[in-house]
Kinemage of the C-alpha trace (Angstrom):
@kinemage 1
@onewidth
@group {chain A} dominant
@subgroup {mainchain}
@vectorlist {calphas} color= white
{ca met a 1} P 98.272 124.299 102.323
{ca thr a 2} L 100.434 124.037 99.723
{ca asn a 3} L 102.773 126.969 98.346
{ca thr a 4} L 101.099 126.943 94.960
{ca arg a 5} L 97.375 126.773 96.170
{ca arg a 6} L 98.451 129.881 98.982
{ca thr a 7} L 99.533 131.796 96.316
{ca gln a 8} L 96.482 131.630 94.462
{ca leu a 9} L 94.418 132.619 97.106
{ca ala a 10} L 96.858 135.518 98.114
{ca phe a 11} L 96.568 137.226 94.513
{ca ala a 12} L 92.898 135.978 94.506
{ca leu a 13} L 92.181 138.217 97.143
{ca ile a 14} L 94.301 140.983 95.716
{ca ala a 15} L 92.332 141.222 92.195
{ca ala a 16} L 89.457 140.904 94.671
{ca leu a 17} L 90.779 144.346 97.072
{ca leu a 18} L 90.890 146.009 93.185
{ca leu a 19} L 87.281 145.270 92.027
{ca met a 20} L 86.267 146.245 95.103
{ca ile a 21} L 88.196 149.763 95.160
{ca gly a 22} L 86.908 150.086 91.296
{ca phe a 23} L 83.244 149.608 92.072
{ca val a 24} L 83.302 151.092 95.673
{ca gln a 25} L 85.433 154.659 94.446
{ca ser a 26} L 86.174 154.449 90.947
{ca trp a 27} L 87.619 152.484 88.101
{ca asn a 28} L 90.453 155.414 87.521
{ca val a 29} L 91.102 154.786 91.523
{ca ser a 30} L 91.618 151.291 90.826
{ca leu a 31} L 93.712 151.496 87.711
{ca gly a 32} L 95.851 154.200 89.444
{ca ile a 33} L 96.819 151.737 91.995
{ca leu a 34} L 97.278 149.114 90.361
{ca asn a 35} L 99.426 150.790 87.830
{ca leu a 36} L 101.850 151.580 90.752
{ca cys a 37} L 101.536 148.346 92.488
{ca leu a 38} L 102.843 147.075 89.086
{ca ile a 39} L 105.878 149.112 88.718
{ca ser a 40} L 105.835 148.443 93.025
{ca ala a 41} L 106.030 144.898 92.145
{ca val a 42} L 109.158 145.024 89.568
{ca met a 43} L 111.145 147.347 92.273
{ca ala a 44} L 110.541 144.369 94.928
{ca leu a 45} L 111.756 141.871 92.602
{ca gly a 46} L 114.732 143.802 92.238
{ca val a 47} L 115.682 144.067 95.666
{ca asn a 48} L 115.103 140.452 96.418
{ca met a 49} L 117.502 139.420 93.695
{ca gln a 50} L 119.611 140.776 95.878
{ca trp a 51} L 118.897 139.870 99.192
{ca gly a 52} L 116.830 137.086 98.717
{ca tyr a 53} L 119.010 135.134 96.146
{ca ala a 54} L 122.822 136.326 98.126
{ca gly a 55} L 121.806 138.164 101.344
{ca leu a 56} L 123.100 141.673 100.078
{ca leu a 57} L 121.499 144.506 102.438
{ca asn a 58} L 121.091 146.976 99.529
{ca val a 59} L 119.783 150.219 101.195
{ca gly a 60} L 120.010 152.506 97.859
{ca val a 61} L 117.032 151.710 96.434
{ca met a 62} L 116.183 155.051 95.967
{ca gly a 63} L 119.443 156.115 94.357
{ca phe a 64} L 118.864 153.773 91.591
{ca ala a 65} L 115.087 154.507 91.137
{ca ala a 66} L 115.891 158.126 90.699
{ca leu a 67} L 118.991 157.482 88.183
{ca gly a 68} L 116.267 155.636 86.159
{ca gly a 69} L 113.786 158.229 86.198
{ca met a 70} L 116.767 160.850 85.205
{ca ser a 71} L 117.188 158.063 82.532
{ca ala a 72} L 113.599 159.293 81.218
{ca val a 73} L 114.334 162.462 80.922
{ca leu a 74} L 117.949 161.943 78.978
{ca val a 75} L 115.855 159.895 76.632
{ca ser a 76} L 112.801 161.417 75.757
{ca lys a 77} L 113.248 164.825 76.230
{ca ala a 78} L 114.302 167.109 73.121
{ca pro a 79} L 117.835 168.698 73.228
{ca val a 80} L 118.366 171.953 74.055
{ca ala a 81} L 119.877 173.073 70.656
{ca ala a 82} L 121.004 176.893 72.156
{ca ala a 83} L 122.718 174.802 75.030
{ca trp a 84} L 124.535 172.642 72.779
{ca asp a 85} L 125.682 175.885 70.854
{ca ala a 86} L 127.049 177.521 73.937
{ca ser a 87} L 128.831 174.756 75.481
{ca trp a 88} L 129.745 171.554 73.303
{ca gly a 89} L 133.055 172.808 72.865
{ca arg a 90} L 134.127 173.121 76.311
{ca leu a 91} L 131.687 169.967 77.496
{ca phe a 92} L 133.723 167.694 74.808
{ca ile a 93} L 137.118 169.064 76.309
{ca ala a 94} L 136.140 168.406 79.907
{ca ala a 95} L 135.118 165.071 79.025
{ca val a 96} L 138.489 164.069 77.632
{ca phe a 97} L 140.623 165.178 80.741
{ca phe a 98} L 137.929 163.321 82.671
{ca ala a 99} L 138.645 159.979 80.695
{ca ala a 100} L 141.808 160.377 80.619
{ca thr a 101} L 142.189 161.096 84.373
{ca val a 102} L 140.487 157.663 85.012
{ca gly a 103} L 142.693 155.908 82.507
{ca val a 104} L 146.153 157.432 84.002
{ca ala a 105} L 145.224 156.604 87.662
{ca val a 106} L 143.890 153.192 86.607
{ca leu a 107} L 147.422 153.028 85.067
{ca cys a 108} L 149.066 153.946 87.793
{ca tyr a 109} L 147.224 151.827 90.040
{ca arg a 110} L 147.890 148.811 87.828
{ca lys a 111} L 151.739 149.630 87.458
{ca leu a 112} L 153.267 150.698 90.160
{ca ala a 113} L 153.591 148.905 93.637
{ca pro a 114} L 151.764 149.562 96.900
{ca gly a 115} L 153.189 152.281 99.045
{ca arg a 116} L 153.783 155.960 99.116
{ca gln a 117} L 155.191 156.554 95.553
{ca arg a 118} L 151.954 154.742 93.743
{ca ser a 119} L 149.450 156.847 96.880
{ca leu a 120} L 151.474 160.207 95.951
{ca ala a 121} L 151.149 159.700 92.101
{ca leu a 122} L 147.345 158.640 92.311
{ca thr a 123} L 146.628 161.892 94.445
{ca leu a 124} L 148.613 163.798 92.017
{ca val a 125} L 146.732 162.373 88.544
{ca ile a 126} L 143.273 163.064 90.613
{ca ile a 127} L 143.751 166.286 91.703
{ca thr a 128} L 145.077 167.458 88.329
{ca gly a 129} L 143.055 165.470 86.088
{ca leu a 130} L 140.296 166.932 88.178
{ca ala a 131} L 141.132 170.898 87.962
{ca leu a 132} L 141.822 170.746 84.148
{ca thr a 133} L 138.053 169.037 83.982
{ca arg a 134} L 136.271 171.612 86.036
{ca met a 135} L 138.596 174.450 84.399
{ca phe a 136} L 136.439 173.655 81.079
{ca leu a 137} L 133.177 172.108 82.713
{ca asp a 138} L 132.335 174.920 85.111
{ca pro a 139} L 132.081 177.744 82.356
{ca ala a 140} L 130.203 175.360 79.918
{ca ile a 141} L 127.733 174.838 82.994
{ca ser a 142} L 127.237 178.472 83.712
{ca asp a 143} L 126.146 178.971 79.994
{ca ile a 144} L 123.604 176.102 79.819
{ca glu a 145} L 122.153 177.413 82.770
{ca ser a 146} L 121.863 180.835 81.499
{ca ile a 147} L 120.184 179.786 78.498
{ca glu a 148} L 116.450 180.502 79.538
{ca pro a 149} L 116.412 179.339 82.793
{ca ala a 150} L 112.814 179.493 83.725
{ca lys a 151} L 111.880 176.937 80.652
{ca thr a 152} L 115.330 175.294 80.226
{ca gly a 153} L 118.662 176.312 81.285
{ca phe a 154} L 119.271 171.957 80.841
{ca leu a 155} L 121.030 170.240 77.883
{ca gly a 156} L 117.942 168.385 77.218
{ca gly a 157} L 117.774 164.873 75.943
{ca met a 158} L 118.250 162.667 72.923
{ca gly a 159} L 114.492 163.103 71.832
{ca leu a 160} L 114.080 159.445 71.868
{ca pro a 161} L 110.922 157.738 72.621
{ca ile a 162} L 110.589 157.326 76.322
{ca ile a 163} L 109.978 153.733 76.535
{ca ile a 164} L 113.491 153.080 74.982
{ca ser a 165} L 114.718 154.694 78.932
{ca trp a 166} L 113.193 151.609 80.297
{ca ala a 167} L 116.167 149.980 78.811
{ca phe a 168} L 118.207 152.637 79.339
{ca gly a 169} L 117.410 153.553 82.850
{ca gly a 170} L 118.641 149.689 83.713
{ca val a 171} L 121.932 149.943 81.842
{ca val a 172} L 122.592 153.148 83.857
{ca ala a 173} L 121.271 152.126 86.948
{ca ala a 174} L 124.087 148.674 86.513
{ca gly a 175} L 126.961 150.883 85.177
{ca ile a 176} L 126.830 152.921 88.510
{ca ala a 177} L 126.046 149.354 90.585
{ca trp a 178} L 129.358 148.193 89.102
{ca cys a 179} L 131.379 151.105 90.240
{ca ile a 180} L 129.836 150.840 93.737
{ca gly a 181} L 130.200 147.526 93.992
{ca lys a 182} L 133.625 147.014 93.418
{ca val a 183} L 134.342 149.705 96.368
{ca ala a 184} L 131.451 148.259 98.787
{ca leu a 185} L 130.820 144.941 98.290
{ca gly a 186} L 133.677 144.136 100.701
{ca leu a 187} L 132.251 145.455 103.367
{ca arg a 188} L 130.266 143.259 105.926
{ca ala a 189} L 126.362 143.390 105.910
{ca asp a 190} L 125.529 146.517 108.036
{ca tyr a 191} L 128.521 148.372 106.764
{ca leu a 192} L 127.441 148.336 103.097
{ca ala a 193} L 123.737 148.938 104.363
{ca ile a 194} L 125.473 152.650 105.449
{ca ala a 195} L 127.136 153.199 102.112
{ca thr a 196} L 124.438 151.955 99.976
{ca leu a 197} L 122.222 154.437 102.174
{ca gly a 198} L 124.924 157.264 101.943
{ca ile a 199} L 125.358 156.569 97.722
{ca ser a 200} L 121.669 157.178 97.309
{ca glu a 201} L 121.587 160.660 99.108
{ca ile a 202} L 124.883 161.692 97.252
{ca ile a 203} L 123.105 160.606 93.705
{ca ile a 204} L 119.845 162.308 94.583
{ca ala a 205} L 121.961 165.767 96.001
{ca ile a 206} L 123.809 165.153 92.813
{ca leu a 207} L 119.957 165.093 90.945
{ca lys a 208} L 118.529 168.412 93.139
{ca asn a 209} L 122.017 170.799 92.296
{ca glu a 210} L 123.074 169.686 89.139
{ca asp a 211} L 120.727 171.782 86.781
{ca trp a 212} L 122.786 171.528 83.451
{ca leu a 213} L 121.947 167.597 84.084
{ca thr a 214} L 118.378 167.128 85.209
{ca arg a 215} L 117.249 171.332 85.677
{ca gly a 216} L 117.483 169.977 89.614
{ca val a 217} L 114.707 171.298 92.018
{ca lys a 218} L 112.843 173.046 88.796
{ca asn a 219} L 111.930 169.647 87.780
{ca val a 220} L 111.149 168.683 84.012
{ca thr a 221} L 107.361 168.107 82.749
{ca gly a 222} L 105.877 167.395 80.086
{ca leu a 223} L 107.813 164.410 79.030
{ca ala a 224} L 106.417 162.431 76.319
{ca arg a 225} L 104.151 159.326 76.682
{ca pro a 226} L 103.776 155.886 75.248
{ca val a 227} L 100.267 155.736 75.118
{ca pro a 228} L 97.561 158.277 73.633
{ca tyr a 229} L 96.910 161.624 75.554
{ca glu a 230} L 93.122 161.719 76.826
{ca ile a 231} L 92.341 165.016 74.912
{ca asp a 232} L 93.094 163.515 71.829
{ca leu a 233} L 91.096 160.619 72.510
{ca gln a 234} L 88.300 162.368 73.404
{ca asn a 235} L 88.460 163.892 69.995
{ca thr a 236} L 88.634 160.744 67.852
{ca val a 237} L 85.676 159.454 65.889
{ca trp a 238} L 86.724 155.988 66.921
{ca phe a 239} L 86.288 156.173 70.446
{ca ile a 240} L 83.689 157.823 70.492
{ca asp a 241} L 81.590 155.511 68.716
{ca leu a 242} L 83.473 153.025 71.213
{ca met a 243} L 81.798 154.783 73.854
{ca arg a 244} L 78.759 155.203 72.518
{ca trp a 245} L 78.714 151.576 72.031
{ca trp a 246} L 79.594 150.827 75.919
{ca his a 247} L 77.265 152.475 77.174
{ca ser a 248} L 74.314 152.301 74.794
{ca gly a 249} L 72.149 150.465 77.298
{ca ser a 250} L 72.153 153.864 79.326
{ca leu a 251} L 71.647 156.077 76.688
{ca ser a 252} L 69.070 154.402 74.939
{ca thr a 253} L 67.090 155.621 78.546
{ca met a 254} L 67.634 159.537 77.617
{ca asn a 255} L 66.413 162.231 75.377
{ca gln a 256} L 68.509 163.669 72.736
{ca pro a 257} L 69.888 166.728 74.969
{ca glu a 258} L 70.428 164.041 77.882
{ca gln a 259} L 72.596 161.747 75.267
{ca gln a 260} L 74.570 164.081 74.620
{ca gln a 261} L 75.857 165.382 77.492
{ca ala a 262} L 76.226 162.166 79.200
{ca leu a 263} L 77.931 161.125 76.162
{ca lys a 264} L 80.729 163.905 76.792
{ca gln a 265} L 80.943 162.812 80.024
{ca phe a 266} L 81.405 158.916 79.270
{ca val a 267} L 84.068 159.433 76.963
{ca ile a 268} L 86.095 161.996 79.422
{ca asp a 269} L 86.107 158.928 81.910
{ca gly a 270} L 86.563 156.465 79.514
{ca ser a 271} L 89.558 158.149 77.667
{ca ser a 272} L 91.016 158.465 81.468
{ca ile a 273} L 90.204 154.833 81.747
{ca phe a 274} L 91.529 153.705 78.425
{ca val a 275} L 95.033 155.497 79.157
{ca lys a 276} L 95.554 153.666 82.508
{ca leu a 277} L 94.551 150.474 81.114
{ca cys a 278} L 97.633 150.542 78.260
{ca tyr a 279} L 100.094 151.639 80.846
{ca ser a 280} L 98.501 148.450 82.978
{ca gly a 281} L 99.461 146.666 79.815
{ca leu a 282} L 102.659 147.747 79.265
{ca phe a 283} L 103.496 147.833 82.788
{ca ala a 284} L 102.313 144.080 82.933
{ca gly a 285} L 104.372 142.990 79.939
{ca val a 286} L 107.548 144.095 81.656
{ca leu a 287} L 106.553 142.461 85.133
{ca ile a 288} L 105.682 139.251 83.814
{ca ile a 289} L 109.114 138.913 81.431
{ca ile a 290} L 111.588 140.132 84.127
{ca leu a 291} L 109.133 137.980 86.869
{ca leu a 292} L 110.277 134.913 83.697
{ca leu a 293} L 113.647 135.320 83.364
{ca ser a 294} L 113.976 135.688 87.452
{ca ile a 295} L 112.445 132.221 88.260
{ca lys a 296} L 114.411 130.715 85.351
{ca ala a 297} L 117.664 132.428 86.791
{ca leu a 298} L 116.727 131.104 90.406
{ca asn a 299} L 116.006 127.526 89.336
{ca ser a 300} L 119.150 127.362 87.072
{ca pro a 301} L 122.261 126.337 88.721
{ca trp a 302} L 123.427 129.802 88.634
{ca gly a 303} L 120.638 130.243 91.399
{ca arg a 304} L 121.430 127.211 93.110
{ca met a 305} L 125.279 128.480 93.755
{ca met a 306} L 123.987 131.915 94.323
{ca arg a 307} L 121.849 130.777 97.128
{ca ala a 308} L 124.923 128.094 98.384
{ca ile a 309} L 127.165 131.331 98.604
{ca arg a 310} L 123.981 133.406 100.677
{ca asp a 311} L 123.669 130.372 103.212
{ca asn a 312} L 127.147 129.885 103.758
{ca glu a 313} L 129.723 131.970 102.241
{ca ile a 314} L 132.985 130.254 103.615
{ca ala a 315} L 131.727 126.764 102.644
{ca ala a 316} L 130.869 128.077 98.866
{ca gly a 317} L 134.415 129.793 99.093
{ca ala a 318} L 136.053 126.415 99.775
{ca met a 319} L 134.684 124.930 97.103
{ca gly a 320} L 136.255 127.109 94.618
{ca lys a 321} L 133.260 129.958 93.896
{ca asp a 322} L 134.388 133.365 93.650
{ca val a 323} L 132.322 134.994 96.074
{ca thr a 324} L 133.027 138.593 95.511
{ca arg a 325} L 132.061 138.732 91.849
{ca arg a 326} L 128.836 136.980 91.815
{ca his a 327} L 127.909 139.101 94.816
{ca leu a 328} L 129.132 141.720 91.844
{ca glu a 329} L 126.664 139.935 89.264
{ca ile a 330} L 123.645 139.931 91.551
{ca phe a 331} L 124.147 143.570 92.902
{ca ile a 332} L 124.057 144.971 89.096
{ca leu a 333} L 121.296 142.752 88.357
{ca gly a 334} L 119.260 143.970 91.246
{ca ser a 335} L 119.955 147.356 90.568
{ca ala a 336} L 119.311 147.081 86.876
{ca val a 337} L 115.747 146.446 87.446
{ca ile a 338} L 115.185 149.179 90.034
{ca gly a 339} L 116.760 150.966 87.420
{ca ile a 340} L 113.663 150.231 85.157
{ca ala a 341} L 111.293 150.477 87.402
{ca gly a 342} L 112.150 154.178 88.269
{ca ala a 343} L 112.155 154.812 84.580
{ca met a 344} L 108.458 153.286 84.358
{ca leu a 345} L 107.651 155.215 87.569
{ca thr a 346} L 108.755 158.837 86.225
{ca thr a 347} L 107.097 157.744 82.387
{ca leu a 348} L 103.795 157.208 84.509
{ca asp a 349} L 104.332 160.786 86.031
{ca gly a 350} L 105.414 162.542 83.530
{ca gln a 351} L 107.640 164.564 85.459
{ca phe a 352} L 110.973 164.165 86.790
{ca thr a 353} L 110.688 165.983 90.688
{ca pro a 354} L 114.303 165.281 92.165
{ca thr a 355} L 112.532 166.324 95.574
{ca ser a 356} L 110.192 163.432 95.335
{ca tyr a 357} L 112.563 160.693 96.503
{ca gln a 358} L 112.148 160.128 99.888
{ca pro a 359} L 113.663 157.005 101.527
{ca leu a 360} L 110.616 156.088 103.218
{ca arg a 361} L 108.771 155.493 99.893
{ca tyr a 362} L 111.495 154.126 97.842
{ca thr a 363} L 113.942 152.519 100.169
{ca phe a 364} L 111.460 151.069 103.574
{ca leu a 365} L 108.476 150.523 101.506
{ca ile a 366} L 110.059 148.200 98.883
{ca trp a 367} L 112.233 146.830 101.704
{ca val a 368} L 108.821 146.079 103.327
{ca met a 369} L 107.349 144.362 100.056
{ca val a 370} L 109.750 142.324 100.111
{ca ile a 371} L 109.728 141.108 103.653
{ca val a 372} L 105.848 140.726 103.986
{ca gly a 373} L 105.765 139.068 100.463
{ca gly a 374} L 108.639 136.705 101.290
{ca ser a 375} L 112.219 137.052 100.344
{ca gly a 376} L 113.743 134.564 98.446
{ca asn a 377} L 110.523 133.952 96.714
{ca asn a 378} L 110.053 135.910 93.215
{ca met a 379} L 105.977 135.333 93.587
{ca gly a 380} L 106.181 136.526 97.023
{ca ser a 381} L 107.794 140.138 96.225
{ca val a 382} L 104.853 140.684 93.336
{ca leu a 383} L 102.609 139.868 95.843
{ca gly a 384} L 104.505 142.172 98.325
{ca gly a 385} L 104.222 144.805 95.710
{ca phe a 386} L 100.775 144.623 95.414
{ca leu a 387} L 99.768 144.499 98.742
{ca ile a 388} L 101.855 146.966 100.515
{ca trp a 389} L 100.938 149.266 98.110
{ca leu a 390} L 97.781 148.782 98.155
{ca val a 391} L 97.677 149.657 102.208
{ca trp a 392} L 99.694 152.298 101.595
{ca ile a 393} L 96.770 153.767 99.408
{ca glu a 394} L 94.285 152.861 100.889
{ca ala a 395} L 95.184 153.564 104.436
{ca glu a 396} L 94.241 157.148 104.732
{ca pro a 397} L 90.611 156.776 103.235
{ca ile a 398} L 90.121 154.256 105.789
{ca gly a 399} L 91.611 155.770 108.740
{ca val a 400} L 89.610 158.972 107.473
{ca trp a 401} L 86.640 156.860 108.002
{ca leu a 402} L 87.801 155.215 111.477
{ca met a 403} L 88.348 158.312 112.822
{ca glu a 404} L 85.061 159.836 111.475
{ca ala a 405} L 83.010 156.803 113.363
{ca gly a 406} L 85.421 156.590 116.272
{ca thr a 407} L 84.673 159.982 116.828
{ca ser a 408} L 80.979 160.430 115.908
{ca trp a 409} L 79.708 161.030 119.392
{ca met a 410} L 81.699 163.914 119.921
{ca asp a 411} L 80.305 167.100 118.958
{ca glu a 412} L 81.485 168.264 115.251
{ca ser a 413} L 83.110 171.172 116.988
{ca asn a 414} L 85.643 169.119 119.535
{ca ala a 415} L 89.210 170.432 119.261
{ca leu a 416} L 89.670 166.533 119.757
{ca arg a 417} L 87.413 165.225 116.985
{ca leu a 418} L 88.731 168.018 114.568
{ca his a 419} L 92.562 166.926 115.747
{ca leu a 420} L 92.071 163.532 115.420
{ca ile a 421} L 90.369 163.709 111.633
{ca glu a 422} L 92.825 165.973 110.010
{ca asn a 423} L 95.695 163.817 111.558
{ca ala a 424} L 93.959 160.643 109.818
{ca gln a 425} L 96.609 160.477 107.127
{ca his a 426} L 99.080 159.001 109.723
{ca met a 427} L 97.037 156.037 110.210
{ca arg a 428} L 98.995 154.564 106.792
{ca leu a 429} L 102.362 154.313 109.099
{ca phe a 430} L 100.281 152.407 111.831
{ca phe a 431} L 98.669 149.743 109.325
{ca met a 432} L 102.120 149.507 108.031
{ca gly a 433} L 103.414 148.609 110.978
{ca leu a 434} L 100.493 146.110 111.494
{ca val a 435} L 100.695 144.228 108.413
{ca leu a 436} L 104.483 144.111 108.942
{ca leu a 437} L 104.083 142.819 112.464
{ca leu a 438} L 101.687 140.056 112.072
{ca val a 439} L 103.317 139.005 108.815
{ca leu a 440} L 106.747 138.435 110.945
{ca arg a 441} L 104.683 136.935 114.161
{ca phe a 442} L 103.074 134.296 112.200
{ca ser a 443} L 104.706 133.674 108.834
{ca pro a 444} L 108.520 134.977 109.369
{ca gly a 445} L 109.082 133.688 105.619
{ca gly a 446} L 106.596 136.186 104.469
{ca ile a 447} L 103.461 134.956 102.663
{ca leu a 448} L 104.898 133.040 100.279
{ca pro a 449} L 108.344 131.543 102.014
{ca glu a 450} L 110.927 130.559 99.588
{ca val a 451} L 110.361 127.199 98.684
{ca val a 452} L 113.667 124.893 98.373
{ca ser a 453} L 113.400 122.002 97.068
{ca lys a 454} L 115.273 118.486 97.504
{ca gln a 455} L 117.827 118.888 94.557
{ca asn a 456} L 118.888 122.627 96.163
{ca his a 457} L 120.225 121.044 99.474
């Protein structure tokens, strides 16, 4: 079977599964899964750029996704005027001292010869600079967090449309990736994995504890939407008329009181579906743009060079390629894509919850998507994003059904039966492992393996 044919069949199966969920469960559930599949596919593309293109083992996906989520807060929330009034002067001075510390440290590193003198100078500059920075920053933070901590207690954001945060999240993640890459990309693959995992945990710890920036564990709720609100649609004449027309066949068989009650329910259900469809359109647009750019980049001379570096760094270096610089490029690009997806996810949730960022959800699952779909293949990563998220969500209801069916012969009060049904949600881990095991056994390169044409040899 050709790769094109396999791709068509795989995505046709995903579409059939989503349609089945819509008919059997509900269209709200199906569209909710679709939206998260689209976001997961974008994250998987970011990881695929780093691993599939260049062989970089980034296990810090969670941290870059969280940076994207933080960006949604910093862009969309309105600034807290009282917090700025109470602290802007000290914040400005602290920022000046911090920038001066970085500048002087870089100057010392470049101008002084390696040795004890440079080490002592750098240590003195950093300690003095951070002490002066904290001298003004700490009182400013105390003032900010004391401003109505139950409601605000942070600086807020820029009050801009939240959709701008998608690009901003990519820029923030790319900037942090540059800092990490300059330090960690010289490490061996296993050490790079440990370093990125540790740095991602540091990022999450900062977001949890720096209340003045993101409200920490108190969370930021009520983020603005780029799509209409359900309650607004339910009170809009054109939407009510649309629902009346759409369900005209069902309404025509009812009397007047029944029509009014049914139409009200149709409008409520339809508003939720309409909002999810709007999100689907936005997320699909971002996914298509990133996918097309990824395919174009992979098939370009730059993409062939990246794969040559991935396959044999020593040979590529001998041919004059700057391996470290290229690794830094792809690390930044992949992290930026993950940051965009993180901002999209926070936009969909309507809130930023630092405690929700767990390695299982934001690192392990994304890596499984890339491996199962096919690393090095952009369409494979998209397929993996859809398939694995479908399995992850539907494994719980399927697990409950299997447990109920398998223990139906037992008495309803049987302790073993009750225990199995109560813990059926853990079946999702079993299903996830089963899918991964089957794919690695029968298609080690993933469902859609990387296709290498003759010109790429």
